[in-house]
N, C-alpha and C positions, 0 to 999 in steps of 0.2 A: 245539676250539680258540680260542684267543684272539689273536683278529686285532688288538689296540690297540697299539702300541710302546710301550715302557718308557719311554722317554721322555717322556709322554703324563702317567705319573705326579705329574712333578714341576711340572705346571698347575692349577691351579684354575679352575673358571669365574667369571667378572668378578661379585662380590658386586654390584654396582654396577648391572649389567645385572639382575641378578634383583628390584631393587628395582622398578628399572624398570618391569621387565613384572608386576610387583606391583600396580604403580600402576595400571597399564592398566585394572585393574579396579576403580578406584577412584572415587568421585565429589569432582571436582575437587581434584586434589591438588597441593600446592606443589611445582612440581619442580627439584630442586637434585641433579639426579640426574649427566648428564654434558652435556662443554663444545660442547652445542648449541646454536648464536648463535639469537637470535630476531627476525632479521631477515632476508631476502632478500640474494640476490647483487646486484650492481652492474647496472644496464642497460646497461652499456659491455660488461660480462659476458657476459650472458645473449645481445645483439646478436651476439656475437662467438661465440658456440656455436654459436648458432642458421645462422648464416651459412658455419661448418666444415659442420655439418652438412648443408646443403643445395649445399654445393661438395664434398661425398663424402667429406670428408678424415674419413675412419673407418678407415683402413689403418694396419697398425702404422708404430710410430717408430723410429728408428732407437735401441737399448737406452738410450743416456746421453740420452735428449727430443730433443726439436727444438735444430736450431744455433743459430737464433735467438734461441729463446727463452733458452738458455745463456747463448751472449754477454750478454745484457742484464742478466740476473740477474749473472753475473760482473763486468760495467760497473759493477753497485751496488753488490758487493762489493768490490770494487778501491779507489773510491769513499771506501765505511762504515770499512775498515781499511788500506786504504794496500799491501795486498798486491798485488806485480808482474802477478803471472798466476794468477791464482785459475782454479782447475776447479769445475764445478759438474754436478753429477750429479741430474735429475729423478727424482723417488722416489713410490712411491704411499703417498704420507702423508708425512708424520712418522715415526708407528708403521712404514712398510716402511722409512725409513732407517735407524731404530734399529737393524731388526729385519736389514738387511743390513750397516752399521755392526761389532755383534758377533759376525753367522757369520764377519766377514772379519780379524777382530780377536782374538778369545777362544779360547786353545784349553782343554783341560783340565788343571783348579785355577789357572788365574789369577784374578785377584780382581780384582773390580769395584765401586770406591765405592762406592756408595748412598744419598745422602741419606736418613735418614730423618725425617717423613713422604717418600713418594713415589707418581711415577704410577704406578698399580698392574702396567704391562706390563715394568714395569724387571726386577724379581725374575725373572718368567717367561722373558723374553727371555733372561737371563745363564743361568739354567738350563738352556732348551733346550738352552745351547751349549756345558753342561758347566765353567760358569763357578762361582765362587765367589763370592754376592753379601757385601760388608764394608761393613755399615751402620753409617752415621756418626750415633749418635744428635743432633739437635738440639733436644733436648727442652730448657725449656720454649717458647724463642721461636723458635726455627727458623733459628736462625742459621749459616751453616755458616761455620767457622771452622779455622786452621791448626793447631790445637791438637786441637781435636775431629775430623780429618781424620789429625791424627798416632796417634790412639787406636786409627782403624781399620783401619791401612792398617800392612802388612808387606811379607816378600821378593817376594810374590808380585801384587803390587799391580800394572795394568796400565793398565787404564782406569778414567776420572770420570766419572760422570754431573755437570752443571752445567745446572739448570735452572729459571732467571730469567727472570721473573717464577713461580714453582714454582707444580706441583701437584701437592696438596690444599690449601696451607699461602695461598699468593698473595705470598709473600716474595718483597721484590725485593733482590737484590743492591746494594748502593751500588758505586762502581766504585774505591774503597779496598781494599773486600772479594771485591771481583773480583780484585785485583791480588794479595790476600794468599793466596787461593786457587790464583793461575797461581804464585807463587813455591811453593808447596808441590808445584806439579806439574810444576813446572822440576825442584825435585830428588830426584825419584822420578821423572820420566822419563815420566810419566804421555800417555795419550790423553787428550785431553779431549772428549768428546761434551757440546757444547751444547746443550740441549731450547730453545729460545726462540720456542716455537709460540705463547706467550701476549705476546711484546714488543710488540705495541701497544697492549697493555690496560693502560696505566699512566695515574696520576691528576699526576704529578708529570714530566712531561718526560718524552725516550724514554729507554727502556730501555740500559744500558750491554751490552756481551756484552764474556768473558773472550776473546774474537778478537782482540781490540784490544793483549793484554797477554800473550799466551800464542802462539806459533808452530805448539803441536803440539795446532790445536783447531782441531774439525771443526764445523762451523757447521750448524745443523740446521733450518730453519723450512718453513711451510706457509702454503697461502692459507685455509685450512679456515674458520679462528675471524675473522680479518679482513674478510675477503670473504664469508661468511656460506655457503658451499658445502662444506661438513663431506664430504659424499657425493660430491664430485670426487675425492675421493682424489689431492690435488696438492702433495706439498713438494719439496722438493731438499736437498739437500747442498751447502756449499763448502768449500773446503781452500786454504790456501797452495798452491804449487808444489811444496815439496818433500816433502807426502803425496802425489803425483802415483798411486805404485804401490796406496797404500790405497785410494783411489779408481776405480783401473783393477779391483783385486780385487772391490769390492761391484760395480762394472759388470759382473764374468764375472758374477757369483753373479744378478744381475738380469736378466741373460741368457739 
């Protein structure tokens, strides 16, 4: 008897991980594999973690995350985007946020617009949830435009991934480009999943967010890259108040 579920047939092992494992057997390879910071966590974070361990703060938290943590993040989001009452869900890294979001929104056959090239997990998560990847060809300049989106979208399109700064291309969308994407998303009634894990890694000012220009945006962020703690699996999702039902659904799944 085959005990492996059929859904696993749409998921492939990560090529990046295979290369990583192969490199472990090589002498002095140059590592361009995964987004692993080459610096440690700030001392303040280390001390706070140690204090929590020594204070026996090792029990279950509420499903959505510690209230004081969510309130602090909600305050920052409110100040940044002008959302009057943003809601925050603490997740198991940004990948956990992506997983919950797609599980909560995608029905069988729903279209998910994925700019190509893309972060490897996007395609597999869409497929696992029965959705249909609608790849947006961004070659050769890796720009995401309304024209390119229109070529890939159809009546089944429901969700759009926006990843800026982008993995793996490094492209940073300008404010003007984000406004253009927001206008397209509004016309189609799309939910935007804004993957902002690399938002602090820009060389010319702060990266902009489509959350400034489109109300049906789920902002997704993580502490792993900026603070050198990918193994802590600490991320969060923020939404404006009118998307509270969606966040509740994600919290139910996390529960």
